[in-house]
C-alpha positions in Angstrom: -3.9 28.7 21.4 -0.2 26.9 21.0 1.2 23.5 22.3 3.4 23.9 25.3 5.4 22.1 28.1 4.3 22.5 31.6 5.7 22.1 34.6 4.3 22.8 38.0 5.9 23.1 41.3 4.6 23.2 44.8 6.0 26.0 47.3 5.4 25.1 50.9 4.1 27.9 53.3 5.4 28.8 56.9 3.6 25.6 58.5 4.7 23.0 55.8 1.5 23.1 53.8 1.3 24.2 50.1 1.4 28.0 49.8 1.2 28.2 46.0 2.2 26.7 43.0 4.6 28.2 40.3 4.1 26.8 36.7 6.7 27.3 34.0 6.3 26.4 30.2 8.0 26.7 26.9 6.2 27.3 23.5 7.0 23.5 21.5 5.1 24.8 18.4 8.1 24.1 16.3 9.0 20.8 18.0 5.5 19.9 17.3 5.3 20.9 13.7 8.5 18.6 13.4 6.9 15.8 14.8 4.0 15.8 12.7 6.2 15.9 9.5 8.4 13.1 11.0 5.3 11.1 11.6 4.1 11.7 8.0 7.5 11.0 6.3 7.5 7.6 8.1 4.1 6.2 7.6 3.2 8.3 3.7 4.5 7.8 0.6 5.9 11.5 -0.2 5.1 11.3 -3.9 1.3 9.9 -3.9 0.4 11.2 -0.2 -0.9 7.7 0.1 0.1 5.5 3.3 3.2 3.6 2.3 4.3 0.1 3.1 4.7 0.4 6.9 1.5 2.1 7.5 -0.1 -0.4 5.4 1.1 -3.4 7.1 0.2 -1.9 10.5 -3.4 -1.0 9.6 -4.0 -4.6 7.9 -2.6 -6.2 11.0 -5.4 -4.2 12.9 -8.1 -5.0 10.3 -7.1 -8.6 10.5 -7.3 -8.3 14.2 -10.6 -6.7 14.2 -12.2 -8.9 11.5 -11.2 -11.9 13.6 -12.8 -10.6 16.9 -16.1 -9.9 14.6 -15.6 -12.9 12.5 -16.0 -11.1 9.4 -14.3 -11.3 6.2 -11.6 -9.0 4.5 -10.3 -8.7 1.1 -6.9 -7.4 0.0 -6.3 -6.2 -3.6 -2.9 -6.1 -4.8 -2.6 -3.9 -7.8 0.3 -3.5 -10.2 0.3 -1.0 -13.5 0.8 -2.5 -16.8 3.4 -1.4 -18.9 4.7 1.7 -16.6 8.1 0.6 -16.8 7.9 1.3 -20.7 6.3 5.0 -19.7 8.9 5.7 -17.1 11.7 4.6 -19.4 11.1 6.2 -22.6 9.5 9.3 -21.2 11.7 10.1 -18.2 11.5 9.5 -14.4 9.5 12.9 -13.9 6.7 11.7 -16.2 6.6 8.4 -14.4 6.1 10.1 -11.0 3.3 12.3 -12.4 1.7 9.0 -14.0 1.8 7.2 -10.8 0.1 10.1 -8.9 -2.6 10.3 -11.5 -3.1 6.5 -11.2 -3.2 6.7 -7.2 -6.0 9.2 -7.9 -7.9 7.1 -10.2 -8.0 4.3 -7.8 -9.1 6.3 -5.1 -12.0 7.4 -6.8 -13.1 3.5 -7.3 -12.7 2.6 -3.7 -14.7 3.6 -1.0 -14.4 5.9 2.0 -13.9 2.9 4.4 -11.4 1.3 2.4 -7.5 1.8 2.8 -5.4 2.2 -0.4 -1.4 2.3 0.0 1.5 2.5 -2.4 4.1 -0.4 -1.8 6.4 1.0 -3.9 7.5 1.5 -7.6 4.1 0.9 -9.4 2.6 -1.5 -6.6 -0.6 -0.6 -4.7 -2.9 -2.3 -2.4 -6.7 -1.8 -1.1 -7.6 -3.4 2.2 -11.6 -3.7 1.4 -14.1 -3.8 4.1 -17.4 -5.5 5.1 -17.7 -7.3 1.6 -19.6 -10.5 2.6 -19.9 -11.4 -1.4 -16.8 -11.9 -3.1 -18.7 -10.4 -6.3 -18.8 -7.0 -4.2 -14.8 -7.0 -4.6 -15.0 -8.0 -8.3 -17.1 -5.0 -9.0 -14.5 -2.8 -7.4 -11.4 -4.4 -9.3 -13.6 -3.9 -12.6 -14.3 -0.4 -11.9 -10.5 0.1 -11.4 -9.7 -1.8 -14.6 -12.3 0.2 -16.5 -11.0 3.5 -15.1 -7.4 2.6 -16.6 -8.9 2.2 -20.1 -8.9 5.7 -20.3 -5.8 7.6 -21.8 -3.5 9.5 -19.1 -2.1 13.1 -20.0 1.6 13.3 -19.0 2.9 16.5 -20.0 1.9 17.0 -23.8 1.7 12.9 -24.2 -0.9 10.8 -24.1 -0.2 7.5 -22.7 -2.1 4.1 -21.8 -1.4 1.8 -19.2 -3.5 -0.8 -17.7 -4.0 -2.3 -14.3 -3.7 -6.2 -13.1 -5.5 -7.0 -9.7 -4.7 -10.1 -7.4 -7.2 -10.8 -4.5 -7.1 -12.6 -1.5 -9.2 -12.7 1.2 -8.8 -13.3 5.4 -9.0 -15.7 6.4 -9.5 -18.3 3.8 -6.2 -17.2 1.7 -3.8 -16.0 4.8 -4.5 -14.9 8.9 -1.5 -12.8 8.8 -0.4 -9.7 6.8 2.5 -11.5 5.2 0.8 -14.4 3.8 -2.4 -12.5 3.0 0.1 -10.3 0.8 2.0 -12.8 -0.7 -1.1 -14.4 -2.1 -2.5 -11.3 -3.1 0.6 -10.6 -5.0 1.1 -14.2 -6.6 -3.2 -13.7 -7.6 -2.0 -10.3 -9.5 0.8 -12.2 -11.5 -1.9 -14.8 -12.6 -3.5 -12.0 -13.9 -0.6 -10.3 -15.6 0.1 -14.1 -17.0 -3.6 -14.3 -18.4 -3.1 -11.4 -20.4 -2.9 -8.4 -18.2 -5.6 -5.6 -17.6 -7.9 -8.2 -15.6 -8.1 -9.4 -11.8 -7.5 -12.9 -10.4 -8.3 -14.5 -7.0 -5.9 -16.5 -5.4 -5.9 -20.3 -5.6 -3.4 -22.5 -3.6 -1.6 -23.7 -6.9 -0.9 -19.9 -7.6 1.7 -19.9 -4.7 3.1 -23.0 -6.1 3.7 -21.8 -9.3 5.2 -18.3 -8.0 7.5 -20.5 -5.9 8.6 -22.4 -9.1 9.3 -19.6 -10.8 11.4 -17.6 -8.7 13.7 -21.0 -8.3 13.8 -21.1 -12.2 14.7 -17.5 -12.2 17.6 -17.9 -9.5 18.7 -20.8 -11.3 18.9 -19.1 -14.6 20.9 -15.8 -12.9 23.3 -18.5 -11.4 23.9 -20.3 -14.7 24.6 -17.1 -16.4 26.9 -15.8 -13.9 28.6 -19.2 -13.9 28.7 -19.7 -17.8 26.6 -23.0 -17.7 24.6 -22.1 -20.7 25.3 -23.6 -23.9 24.1 -22.7 -27.5 22.9 -25.2 -30.2 
């Protein structure tokens, strides 16, 4: 069995009817394999083999439409690894890549088959959680992930310790489109980091305001540094 590109042509007889057909085809196995590889590169992270940002956004959009149709809730978890940069900078990028792969597998082990996990880039992961009617169910998943990260990772000959901070945003209360839901889950994750890391936080409206103020302050400080506007006292 192999895929082929098939063309059929009708050949008329002496009376103008169809006398017979001629089929011509070519083997397109290599083309199909190349297409499958392109699809995988376009939609999956080459390091962890998880769905990437593009596929995550598409899945989240579809899940929101389905939740809206079924009048169901939908939860988005935004996960950021604590102290990953320290390990990456001290042990090298190869060790960092190995650590990211191990972290991805631990998160996978904590979520259900019906949930959708993705790597957005760097040390940021997301999980779309389906069918949790109670917010406590999502919190239990968060607790399980955080607990999984309390165990040390083995990278080469080194034993390293990192954690996970998680932000939770729920459709439709915290956003009814992919961008808003992701932004709010991200804001909740930063709140979890600010509260001491290795924990989760559920989105509140004032978190977005604080994140916006922090961004404005950071941009103003960068501008002040460029323009030599700071004065030492």
